[in-house]
C-alpha positions in Angstrom: 26.5 26.9 -17.9 23.8 26.7 -15.3 23.7 24.3 -12.4 21.3 21.9 -14.0 23.5 21.2 -17.0 26.4 20.5 -14.6 24.2 18.1 -12.6 23.2 16.3 -15.8 26.8 16.1 -17.1 27.9 14.7 -13.7 25.2 12.1 -13.7 26.1 11.1 -17.2 29.8 10.8 -16.2 28.9 8.7 -13.2 26.8 6.4 -15.4 29.7 5.8 -17.8 32.0 5.0 -14.9 29.5 2.7 -13.3 28.8 0.9 -16.6 32.5 0.5 -17.2 33.1 -0.9 -13.7 30.2 -3.3 -14.0 31.6 -4.6 -17.3 35.1 -5.0 -15.9 33.7 -6.9 -12.8 31.4 -9.0 -14.9 28.2 -7.8 -13.1 25.2 -8.1 -15.4 22.6 -5.4 -15.4 18.9 -6.3 -15.6 16.5 -4.0 -17.3 13.1 -3.5 -15.8 9.9 -2.2 -17.2 8.2 0.7 -15.4 5.2 -1.5 -14.6 7.4 -4.2 -13.0 9.0 -1.5 -10.8 5.6 -0.1 -9.8 4.3 -3.6 -9.0 7.3 -4.2 -6.8 6.9 -0.9 -4.9 3.2 -1.7 -4.4 4.0 -5.2 -3.0 6.6 -3.7 -0.6 4.2 -1.0 0.5 1.5 -3.6 1.0 3.8 -5.8 3.1 4.7 -2.8 5.3 1.1 -1.8 5.6 -0.1 -5.3 6.4 1.2 -5.4 10.0 0.0 -1.9 10.6 -3.4 -2.7 9.2 -3.6 -5.8 11.3 -2.9 -3.9 14.5 -5.4 -1.2 13.6 -8.1 -3.8 12.7 -7.5 -5.5 16.1 -8.1 -2.2 17.8 -11.6 -1.9 16.3 -14.6 -3.1 18.2 -15.4 -6.7 17.2 -18.6 -5.9 15.4 -17.0 -3.2 13.2 -13.9 -5.4 12.6 -16.1 -8.4 11.5 -18.2 -6.1 9.3 -15.2 -4.5 7.6 -13.4 -7.8 7.0 -16.6 -9.4 5.7 -17.4 -6.5 3.3 -13.9 -5.4 2.2 -11.6 -8.5 2.6 -14.1 -11.2 1.8 -16.1 -9.0 -0.7 -19.5 -10.1 0.7 -22.5 -7.9 0.1 -24.3 -6.2 3.0 -27.3 -8.5 2.7 -25.0 -11.5 3.0 -23.4 -10.1 6.2 -26.8 -9.4 7.8 -28.5 -12.1 9.8 -31.4 -12.6 12.1 -29.9 -10.5 14.9 -28.4 -7.7 12.7 -30.1 -6.1 9.8 -28.5 -4.7 6.6 -28.7 -1.1 7.8 -26.8 -1.9 11.0 -24.1 -3.7 8.9 -23.7 -0.7 6.6 -23.3 1.5 9.7 -20.7 -0.8 11.2 -18.7 -1.0 7.9 -18.9 2.8 7.6 -17.8 3.5 11.2 -15.0 0.8 10.9 -13.6 2.2 7.7 -13.7 5.8 9.1 -11.8 4.6 12.2 -9.3 2.9 10.0 -8.8 5.9 7.9 -8.3 8.2 10.9 -5.8 5.8 12.6 -3.9 5.2 9.4 -3.7 8.9 8.5 -2.3 9.8 12.0 -5.6 11.2 13.4 -6.7 13.2 10.4 -10.3 12.4 9.2 
């Protein structure tokens, strides 16, 4: 027998023992769908990333931060972010620079 079949057999034995112990102790098992597990992992990852992202956003220059938040978080279009003092082209540049800075900081310095 190769090592993989031994690992599989050991895992199956442990599962039988675990199931038997749970039954004796009256511990119910709950089945989960793959999508529910993926959603849970995504929420945990988002919570962990939230504080990091907040710190990184705070480190951006105010103009870039406001442009990124307006465009990405608030889902406003570029024209809606532009005003009398800043045109749409400048807003696009601020969003682009801000997102690039976020990407570099979140990836550990890799562009």
